[in-house]
C-alpha positions as CSV (number, residue, x, y, z in Angstrom):
1,M,-75.8,56.5,70.6
2,S,-75.9,55.4,67.3
3,G,-72.7,52.9,68.3
4,Y,-70.5,54.5,64.9
5,E,-67.0,53.6,65.7
6,P,-64.6,55.8,63.2
7,L,-63.2,54.2,60.0
8,I,-60.2,56.2,59.8
9,G,-61.0,59.2,62.3
10,P,-59.8,62.4,63.0
11,V,-55.9,62.0,60.9
12,H,-52.9,64.5,62.6
13,P,-50.5,66.5,60.1
14,P,-48.5,65.6,57.7
15,G,-52.0,62.7,56.9
16,L,-54.5,64.6,55.2
17,H,-58.2,62.6,55.4
18,V,-60.0,63.4,52.7
19,M,-63.6,62.6,51.7
20,T,-66.1,62.4,48.5
21,F,-69.9,61.5,49.5
22,N,-72.3,61.5,47.1
23,V,-75.3,63.1,49.5
24,R,-77.4,62.0,47.4
25,R,-79.8,65.2,47.0
26,R,-83.0,65.9,49.7
27,L,-86.1,64.0,48.3
28,D,-89.1,64.5,51.5
29,A,-91.6,63.3,49.2
30,A,-94.0,60.5,50.6
31,A,-93.2,58.0,47.4
32,F,-89.7,57.7,48.8
33,S,-89.2,55.2,51.0
34,P,-88.3,56.0,54.8
35,A,-84.1,55.0,54.1
36,D,-84.3,57.7,51.6
37,R,-86.1,60.6,53.8
38,W,-83.4,63.5,54.2
39,S,-85.6,63.5,57.7
40,V,-84.0,60.2,58.3
41,R,-80.5,60.3,56.7
42,A,-79.4,64.4,58.1
43,P,-78.2,62.2,61.9
44,R,-76.7,60.5,60.2
45,V,-75.2,62.9,58.2
46,R,-73.7,64.7,61.3
47,T,-72.9,61.4,62.8
48,L,-70.7,60.3,60.1
49,L,-69.0,63.4,59.6
50,R,-68.2,64.1,63.3
51,T,-66.9,61.4,63.9
52,E,-64.6,60.7,60.8
53,V,-63.6,64.6,61.0
54,P,-61.9,64.5,57.4
55,T,-60.1,67.7,56.6
56,L,-61.9,68.1,53.0
57,V,-64.7,66.6,51.6
58,G,-66.2,66.6,48.0
59,L,-69.4,66.1,47.7
60,Q,-72.1,65.1,45.1
61,E,-76.0,65.9,45.2
62,A,-75.9,68.3,47.9
63,L,-78.5,71.2,47.9
64,P,-77.4,74.8,50.2
65,D,-78.9,73.0,53.1
66,Q,-77.0,69.0,53.4
67,A,-73.9,71.2,52.5
68,S,-74.4,73.7,55.3
69,L,-75.2,70.6,57.7
70,V,-71.9,69.4,56.5
71,R,-70.2,72.2,57.1
72,D,-71.8,72.8,60.4
73,S,-71.4,69.0,61.9
74,L,-67.6,69.5,61.2
75,G,-67.5,72.5,62.9
76,P,-66.5,76.0,63.4
77,A,-63.5,75.6,62.0
78,Y,-64.9,74.6,58.2
79,R,-65.1,76.5,55.3
80,L,-67.3,75.4,51.7
81,I,-67.2,76.4,48.0
82,G,-69.2,75.8,45.2
83,H,-72.3,76.9,44.6
84,G,-75.1,75.1,42.4
85,R,-74.7,74.5,39.1
86,S,-78.0,75.8,37.7
87,A,-77.7,79.6,35.6
88,T,-78.6,81.4,38.6
89,G,-75.9,79.4,40.9
90,G,-79.2,77.7,42.7
91,G,-79.9,74.0,43.7
92,E,-77.6,70.8,43.3
93,G,-73.9,71.4,42.9
94,C,-70.6,70.2,43.9
95,P,-68.6,72.0,46.8
96,I,-65.9,71.3,48.4
97,V,-66.2,71.5,52.6
98,Y,-62.6,72.3,54.1
99,D,-61.1,73.0,58.0
100,A,-59.6,76.1,57.4
101,G,-57.9,76.1,60.7
102,R,-55.5,73.3,58.4
103,L,-56.2,74.1,54.9
104,E,-55.4,78.3,53.5
105,L,-57.7,78.5,50.7
106,L,-55.7,80.5,48.3
107,R,-58.4,80.3,45.0
108,W,-61.6,78.3,43.6
109,S,-63.7,78.7,40.9
110,Q,-66.4,76.8,39.8
111,K,-66.9,76.4,36.3
112,A,-69.8,74.0,33.9
113,L,-68.5,70.8,32.0
114,S,-69.2,72.3,28.8
115,D,-67.9,74.1,25.5
116,S,-68.9,77.0,27.5
117,P,-66.9,76.5,31.1
118,D,-67.8,80.2,32.0
119,V,-71.3,80.2,31.2
120,A,-73.4,79.3,34.0
121,G,-75.8,76.0,33.6
122,S,-74.1,75.7,30.1
123,R,-74.4,72.5,28.5
124,S,-72.6,70.4,25.9
125,W,-72.2,67.2,25.4
126,G,-75.2,65.4,25.2
127,N,-76.4,66.1,29.5
128,P,-79.1,66.7,30.1
129,I,-78.5,68.3,32.9
130,A,-75.7,71.2,33.6
131,R,-72.2,69.2,35.4
132,V,-69.9,71.6,37.1
133,L,-66.6,71.7,38.0
134,V,-65.1,73.0,41.4
135,T,-61.7,73.6,41.4
136,A,-59.7,75.5,44.6
137,L,-56.0,75.7,45.4
138,F,-54.8,75.7,48.9
139,R,-51.4,75.3,51.3
140,D,-51.2,73.1,54.2
141,R,-51.4,75.6,57.1
142,S,-48.9,72.5,58.7
143,T,-46.9,71.3,55.9
144,E,-46.1,74.7,53.7
145,Q,-47.7,72.6,50.9
146,S,-50.0,73.6,48.6
147,F,-52.1,71.2,46.2
148,T,-55.1,71.5,43.5
149,A,-58.9,69.8,45.0
150,M,-60.9,68.8,42.0
151,N,-64.4,67.9,43.4
152,T,-67.2,66.7,40.4
153,H,-69.9,64.5,39.4
154,L,-70.8,63.0,36.2
155,D,-73.4,62.2,34.1
156,P,-75.0,59.2,34.7
157,L,-76.8,59.4,31.7
158,S,-74.5,60.7,28.4
159,H,-71.2,58.2,28.4
160,R,-70.0,61.1,26.0
161,S,-70.2,63.6,28.6
162,R,-68.3,61.4,30.8
163,V,-65.8,61.1,28.4
164,R,-65.6,64.4,27.1
165,S,-65.5,66.1,31.2
166,A,-62.3,63.6,32.4
167,A,-60.8,64.9,29.5
168,V,-61.1,68.2,31.6
169,I,-60.4,67.5,34.3
170,R,-57.2,65.3,33.1
171,E,-56.1,68.4,31.3
172,G,-56.9,70.6,33.9
173,A,-55.1,68.1,36.8
174,A,-52.2,68.2,34.1
175,D,-51.9,72.1,34.3
176,A,-52.1,72.5,38.0
177,G,-48.3,73.1,38.7
178,T,-49.1,71.2,42.3
179,P,-49.9,68.1,43.3
180,V,-54.0,67.1,42.4
181,V,-56.4,65.5,44.3
182,V,-59.7,64.2,42.6
183,T,-62.9,63.5,44.4
184,G,-66.1,63.0,42.3
185,D,-69.0,61.0,41.7
186,L,-67.5,59.5,38.5
187,N,-71.0,57.2,37.5
188,S,-68.1,55.3,35.9
189,R,-66.4,51.6,36.5
190,A,-62.9,50.6,36.6
191,S,-62.8,49.7,33.1
192,S,-65.0,52.1,31.6
193,R,-63.7,54.8,28.7
194,P,-64.2,57.3,31.3
195,M,-61.9,56.0,33.3
196,S,-59.2,55.6,31.0
197,T,-59.6,58.8,29.8
198,L,-59.0,60.2,33.0
199,L,-55.8,57.7,34.1
200,E,-54.4,57.6,30.7
201,G,-50.6,59.0,30.7
202,D,-48.7,59.5,34.5
203,G,-50.8,62.6,35.7
204,L,-53.7,60.8,37.5
205,R,-53.7,57.4,39.7
206,D,-56.2,56.1,41.3
207,A,-55.6,56.0,45.3
208,W,-57.5,52.4,46.2
209,D,-54.7,51.1,43.7
210,A,-52.1,53.6,44.9
211,A,-52.3,52.7,49.0
212,S,-50.3,51.9,51.4
213,A,-53.0,49.8,53.0
214,R,-56.8,49.0,52.5
215,L,-59.3,48.6,55.5
216,T,-61.9,48.2,53.7
217,P,-63.2,44.8,51.2
218,E,-63.4,47.0,47.6
219,W,-67.0,47.0,47.9
220,G,-69.3,48.9,45.2
221,T,-69.8,52.1,46.2
222,Y,-74.2,53.0,45.4
223,A,-75.2,50.8,47.8
224,R,-78.8,52.0,47.4
225,Y,-79.2,51.3,51.2
226,R,-78.5,47.5,50.7
227,A,-75.6,45.6,52.4
228,P,-72.8,46.2,49.9
229,R,-71.6,44.4,47.5
230,S,-67.8,43.8,47.6
231,K,-66.7,43.8,43.8
232,G,-69.9,46.1,42.9
233,A,-69.4,48.7,40.7
234,R,-67.2,51.5,42.2
235,I,-68.1,54.7,40.5
236,D,-67.0,56.9,43.3
237,W,-63.1,57.9,43.2
238,I,-60.6,59.5,44.9
239,L,-57.9,60.4,41.9
240,V,-54.4,61.5,43.2
241,S,-51.5,63.0,41.0
242,S,-47.5,62.5,41.0
243,G,-46.4,64.3,44.2
244,V,-49.1,63.0,46.8
245,T,-48.9,59.1,48.7
246,V,-51.6,57.8,49.8
247,D,-50.5,55.8,52.9
248,R,-54.3,53.9,53.8
249,T,-57.7,54.1,51.8
250,A,-61.2,52.8,52.6
251,I,-65.1,52.4,51.2
252,N,-67.0,52.7,54.1
253,A,-70.2,50.7,54.8
254,G,-70.8,51.1,58.3
255,R,-74.8,51.9,59.8
256,I,-75.3,54.3,61.6
257,D,-78.6,54.3,63.7
258,G,-79.7,51.3,61.8
259,G,-79.2,52.7,58.6
260,W,-77.1,54.2,56.4
261,P,-76.7,58.2,55.5
262,S,-77.0,58.0,51.5
263,D,-77.7,55.8,48.8
264,H,-73.8,56.1,47.7
265,L,-70.9,54.7,50.2
266,P,-68.0,57.6,51.1
267,V,-64.7,57.0,49.8
268,Q,-62.3,57.6,52.0
269,T,-58.5,58.2,51.8
270,V,-55.4,59.4,54.3
271,L,-52.4,60.8,52.4
272,R,-49.8,63.4,52.3
273,V,-48.9,65.9,49.4
274,L,-45.1,65.7,49.3
275,A,-42.5,68.0,49.4
276,E,-41.5,69.4,45.8
277,E,-37.8,68.1,46.0
278,A,-39.4,64.6,47.1
279,A,-42.0,64.2,44.7
């Protein structure tokens, strides 16, 4: 028994339980610490997902087998969109896993964050490896409301790439024509230029600030398998547009079987997409 109790757990309509989770790419080389080995972490990831049961989760650093494990952990109703970021569509990606019993997928796309977004694997802004944005339009079968989900992982090395990518995401959200939810490891603190670029104007809001209730301290989300620190670097984000109400939010620092599922802490939010006339 893991002894793990849900931080939020299953959510009933009209609430949507959204999670962003850098699952930490699988590296099982002997040089890495036991806490980082996928063979150790995979059961913890299963327990986390089976207990929390998010309606939608944006993953980062997910290799295909890791994304499949997340989907399968959540049950047969869940589906997965997105693929690897390389020119061939393989390798590490930013897939979205969602409850197809609750959410109807209307369309989706994966674009490179570059000057050539339709060229898979392309790089333009100083990032040494390709970065992608997965965008999906959903209809909530329970409420009939539509919304757009966007998921990404911004480059940790190139500040220019993060700023340019942030502008692309902000513009995409503005053009969506629906309420928007953005999930991602943005590798950016609240005071950074990428975040000010994303939150410029009245388009997107930080779900942490917008929430009616915060269930946890504002832990730093890049904990690296250590006890979390209050007021640390919050670099994993959920952002929302107008038309979305945030009921509660949390940063999940829970230990499972004595350790953590990833070097990043999942961020979880319960939100509601408002009817158009109420937005």
